[in-house]
C-alpha positions, 0 to 999 in steps of 0.5 A: 728742842731735838731739832736744835740740838741735833748732832749732824755727824760726818761719816768719811767713807761709806763703811763704818766698821768695827775693829774687832772680827769677833761676833758682837756681845748680845745685848739683853736690854735691846730687842731686835724684834724685826729683822727683814732682808728683801732683795729683788733681782730683775735681769741680773740687777739686785737691789737689796733692802735690809730693815731692822727694828729695834726697841730699847726695853730699859728705863733710861736711853742708851745707844743702839747700833746697826751693823751689816755687810754688803757686797764690796761690788754694791753702791749704797743708794739709801740709808734712813733712821726712823725714831719716834716717828721722825725720819732721818735720811741720808743725802748723797753730796759731792765729796769735796763739799762733804770734805770741808764739813768733815774738816770743820766737824773734826775741829770739835771733837775727838774723831776717828774711825778704823776701816777694814774690809770683812773677809773677801767679798763683804764690807761692813756698814755700822752706825748708832744712834741714841734711843730714849727709854721704851722707845723703838728705832727703824735702820733702813739700808738699800744697796744695788748691784749688777750681778756678774757671771762667773763660771757659768753662773750668777751669784747673790750673797746675802749676809745675815748677822743680827746680832741676837735671835730675832723673832720676826726674822724673814729673808725674801729673795725674787729673782726675775729673768725674761729668757727663763731660769735654767738652774738655781741653788742655794748654799752657804753657812745659813743652809746647813743644819736645821736651817736648811729646814727654814729655806724654801724655793719655788720655781716658775718659768721666768721667777724664782723665790727663796725664802728664809724664815728660821725660828728663834730656835733655828737661828742658833743652830748652823755651824757659824751660829750660836747664843748671838743668833744668826751669823753667816751667809745665804749664797743663790747661784743661778743661770738663765737660758740662752735660746738666742746666740745672738744675745738677749736685749731688754728694753724699758722706758727708753733704755736698753741692756744686752747680754751677750754670752754665746756658747755655740762657738768652738773654743780657741786655742790659747797661748799662756804665759805664767809669770811667777814671783819667787822672791823672799817675800814668797817664803813659806806657805805663799809659794807652797800654795803657788806650786799647788795651783800651778800643778793643777793648772798645768793638769787642765791645759788642753793639748792645743794650748801652748804654754810658757813659765817664767819665775823671777826675783832679782833674776829672771829665769825661764823653763823654756825659751819659747812656748811649747804645746801642752803635750803630756811630755811637756806637762810633766816636765813642767810640773818638775820644774814647778816643784823646784821653785823656791824663794830667794832674792828681791823682785824684778817685775819690769824685766819679768813681764817683758820676758813674757811679752817677748816669749809670746810675741816670738811665737805667733799663731794664727787663730789663737789668743794670747794671755799673760798671768803675773803673779807677785806678792810684793813692790818692785825692788830690783831692776827698774823700780819706778812705777810709771816707767814700768807701766810705760815699758810693759804697755809699749811692749804689749800694744793692743795685742793680748791681756795682762792679768795681775794677781797680788798675793796677800796685802803687802803688795802695791794693788793700786799699781797691778790694777793700772797696769792690768787695765792699761793692757787690757786685763784686770787684777785680782787679790789672791788672799793668804788663806788655806784655799790660796791655791784654790783661788789661783785656780779659781782665776785660771778657770775664769780665762782657761776657755776663750771662745771669741776675740776682738769683740765690737758692738754696735747699736743702731738706734742707741747712745750714751752706751756703755763700753762696747769694745772687749778684747776676749770673751771667755766661756762661762762669762758674759758681756753687758751693754747697756744705753739709751734708745736715741728715739723713743718713738721708733718701734725697733733698733738693731744690734750687731756684734762683730767679732773673731772666732779662731781667726774667722770673723763672725757676725751677730745681728739682731732687730730689737722691738722697743715696745714690748710690755712683757720685758718688765714688770710695772713695779720694776720699771725703773731698774733699767735706767738704774742698771745703765747709770750703775754700769756707766759709773762703774766704768767711768771710775775704772777708766779714771786710772787710765785717763790724763787731763781734760778727758779725765776731768770730763769723765769724773764730772759725768761719773759725779753727776750720775752718782748724785742724780742716782743717789749712789755713794761712790768714791766721788760722792759721800752721804750725809745723815741727820742723827738726833745726837749730841756730843759725837763725831763719826769718821771712816773711810771706804775700804779699797784694795789698795794700801793704808794711808794716814789721814793727815790731822787737822793742825793748830790751836783754835779760837771760838768766838762770838762773831764771824772770823775772816778766814786766814786771820790771826788772833793776837796775843791778850785778845779776849773772847767776847762776853759770855763766850767759850773758849775750845782749845785743840791739841794734837795727840803726840801719836797717831791712834786708832779709835772707834766712835769716840764720844765728845763731852757736850758743852756747858748747858745753856744759862743767862751767862752762858747761852746755848751753843747753836753750831751742830757738827755733821757726819757723812758716809763716804766712799773714799778709800784707804784704811784711816789712821786716826791722828784727830785733834781732841777737843777740850771745853774750857770755862774761862771767859778769856783765852790765854795768850795765844797766836794761831791761824783760823784758816780751817775754822768753821764760823761759830756763834754764841747767841741766846736766841735760836739760829740756824746752824751754820752748816746745814743739811739741805732741808727735807720737807713733809707732806700733810695728810688730812684724816676726816672726824666725825661730828667735830669741828676740825679734821686731824692733820699729820705730816709724812717726811720725804721722800718715802715710798708709801703703802697707801691702801691695802686689802689683802682680802680682795687682793687690792693694793695702792702704793705711791712714791713722794717727790723728792723735797716737794709736795705730792707724789710722783708716782702711785701704783695699783695692783689688783688680783694677780694681773692687773697693774696700774701706774700713774705718774705726772705724764701718763697712766699705764695699765697692764691686764696680763699681757695687754698694756694700755697707756693714756696721757693726761692731756688727752681727751676724757676717756674710759677703759672697763675690764674684768673687775677694773674700771678707768675713767680719765677726766681733766687732771684727774682719774677715776679708778675702781678696783673691786668695791675700792674706788680712788680718785687720782688728782694731778695738781699744777702749782708754780710750773710744777706737777704732782699726784694726790690720792683720794679715797672716794669708796671702800668696803664697809665693815673692813679694816684696810691697811695703809696710810689712807686706810682710816675712813675717819677718827675721833677725838676729845678736847682735854680741858684745862691743859696749858697747851692744846691737847687732844685725847685720840684712842685714849691716849693724850697728845699735844696738838696745834691748830695748823693750816692744811691745803686739802689736795683731795679736792680739785679746788684745793682749798686751805682749812684748819686742822689739829696737827698731831704726831703721826704715831698718835693717828696711825698707832705705828711707826712710818717704817711700818707703811714704808714699801721697797718698791711700788 
C-alpha cells in the first residue's frame, strides 16, 4: 500500500532553502538522537557524509525535516532516506528529463520553492518526510569537492546546525596527504569557548585527524549556539610539504593528478590598473569601503610594481595618463586621489575598461606581468550598453596578453556579464558582499593576485590523455595549478610531465618522470578517489567553458559534462536528482541558486481536464464533454499574482471507494542544480467531486497521462526500479531458513570484530545482484580488496595482485592466508574465515561472501554477523506470522538463490523484514567507504 501511494516529488534544484534566516525553533517531540559528519580528504579531494538519525517521539505521524549547509563549490553525489528499514535513494537524471516530470507534477499541486544562498560560501539543502508514530528516519547526504589553495593554504569548511542538542554528535575529519602536512589549524565558530575543549587534533607525517565530540552541555556554549544547540562552522586550514619544485604527481587505477605550486622562483614585477566604479549607486558605504581597500592595497605594492588608477561613471577619469612606478611619493599622491573619489552619475563600463587596456598597452615592460582589475556594482547604463558588444570590444582590445579580473559589488550587479567577460579574457569574477568587511574582501582578493611568479604556463604529459586544463596565463604565489588525466597505457611503468613557463622574461622548464606503479600513493579504501577527482575537475571546467563556446563545440562539451555528471552521480547544472518518498499530497520545487540575478519561472498555463483514458497531446476537449463514469475533474487556476511560498501541501484526492476507485498516478520531485531564484507562479489544484465537467475548452498539451482504475496499475511516471539483494540466515533445527532483503545500492558493514581488529565491507552492484567490491582490513597494515577483475592484497608497503582467471595459488603472511581457486578465494584473517565467490550469470559477474568460520562465543557485528537464528511459527494467524526474539512479524514463503554455494541452488525461505532479524535500521550497517 505504501508503494502504491508513494509520492514521487520533483525538487527542481539542488538546494531547497528556507526563506527565513532565523535559527529553526527546537521541536520537543522530535529527537535527533544521532548526528554524524564524516569528512575524508585524500590529496585535497574531500568527500563529506552527513548522517542524521531522528525519532518521532509522539503517538502520531508528523513531518520531520532535514536541513544542512554545504559549500557552494561542492557537488552533491548522494542523498538517501531510510524509514522503517526501507531506503529511498536519489537517482541523478538528465535535467531535461526531470523538467518534463516537473511540468506534469506542478499541474497536480500548488508547488513552489524559495531559493537563496546562505552567506558567502554555503548553500542550504532542506527536505522533509512524514514519519509514523514512534518511528525513526535516517537522512544521509554526501557531497564532494576539490579543495582550492588560496594564500598558501587549503580550507575545509564544515557547517553544523542540527537544530537541537544531540546526545550522539560526532564530527570526524581525516586528511591524507602523500608529501606530508606542513601545518594544520582549526578555527571557526565551533572552536570558541567551551567547544574548544571538544576538539582533538592528531598529527602524523602524512595524516591528520580532527575530531569534534561536544557534549550536550557544550553544544549550547559557543557564540552562535543556544538552546537549539550547535550553529556554526568548523574551518580546518592546512598546507602540504613541497620538497619537489616540479610538483607532486599521484597515480591510481589509471588516473593521475598533478599539483604544481613552485615557490623557489623570484616574483615578477607587475603592472596593475584599478578601474573603479564611482556611479551614483556606489553611494555611501560602498564607496567608503572601496576607498579603504584601495588605500591598503596601494600600501602593499612593491617598489618595482607599476600601477594606474581609473574612476568612471558616465565619464572616465584617470589619476595619471600612464603607469607610474610604486615609489613612496607616487603612492602618497595616489592615496590623496583615492580619498577624493566621490559617487556620481551613470555607469560606462565599456569606456572605462578600454581606457585601462590602453594604459597597459601603451607602457609595455619586459619581464613583467600585467593585470586589469574592474570593480563595479551595476549594469552598464551609459555609453555602450549592449553587453555583447562590450565583451567583443574588450576581448579585441586585450587579446591574449593579460587577464581581466571583475569584482561585482553587491547583488544589483549583472554578475553573469562580469563572469563571462572575465573568463573570456583569462581572468575570474568574484562577488564582493555588502557587509562591514567589504574592504577586507577587496584586500583579500588583491592578495591572491599580488605576487605573480610565472606567466604563460603550458603543461605536457607524455603518456597522458583526457586531460583537464593544461594552459594557464599566470601562476600566483600561494595558489596552485591542478591538472588531472588518464594514463594512456596502464602497462607502462612511468610517464613524463613537463611544465614550460616564463619567469621574469626567461623560459623555465620543469620535467619529471613519474612511476605509475607506486602502491603507496593511495590507501586501498580510497582507490577510486582519483577517478572521481578527475571527473569533478573535468565537469567543473567543461561547465565553466560553456559561457565561452558556441555552436557544435559548445554542444559537444555540454554532452561530455552531462555524461560524466550522470556516470559519477554529480548533481550539476545539467542534471537533477529524483528522490522517492513515502508521502502523499505534496510537491516541492526549488532551484539551485547561482551568482546571477533572479528570473521568475513561467507558470504552467491553462485549465486542465483529467480523464480515465489517454488524451492525445495537443488535443482539445469541447464544450459539454463528459468525464467517464466514476472519474474526477481537476481544475487548475492560475493565481493572479506571483507568490513566494515554501513547501505547500496539496490536499489529497478523494479516498477510494466503489464509486470512486483509487487514483494511482504519483507526482515526482527532483533535486536539481540549475540556477536562479525561483519566484513561484504555480497553478493551484482544486479537487471537484462532480463527475461532470462544466463547459470548457482547453489545450491538454502539457498534461501527463493519468488513469482512474480499480486495479493496481504502474505509475505513468516511474523512478527507475532499484532492486534488492536477498540474504539467507540459517536456523537451528527448523525446516526453512530466514531471509531478508537489503536494497541496492549500498556500502555495507558485512562483518566486524573489534577485538581482533578485523572488518569486511562490501559495495553492491548498482541495480544488479551481488557485490562489485569487497574489502577486508586486519590489524593496522593488512588490506585486501576484491572486485570482479582482481584481488589486491597490501601488507604494509608490499602489494600483491592476483587475477581471477589465473591458476590456483596461495599467499600467506603473518595471520593472513589467501587461497585462490576457480571462481573463489578463501580468506583467513586471525580466527575468521570467509570465502568470496565470483558468480557469472547472463554475461555479468558479481561477488558474494560466505562466512565459513568465526570465533565461538563472540558476537560479531555486521550484516553477516549472526551465525544462525531461531523462530516459532505463530498458529491461528490469518497471515503467516513468525515469532522472532519475542516479536511477532508477518512473513511469507519465498524462493531465494543461495549464492554462498558455487552451485547456487534455489531454496524456500521465510521472508521477514530486515529490522525483525537484525534489530537495527539498515543505516546502522552502512559505511561511507570500504
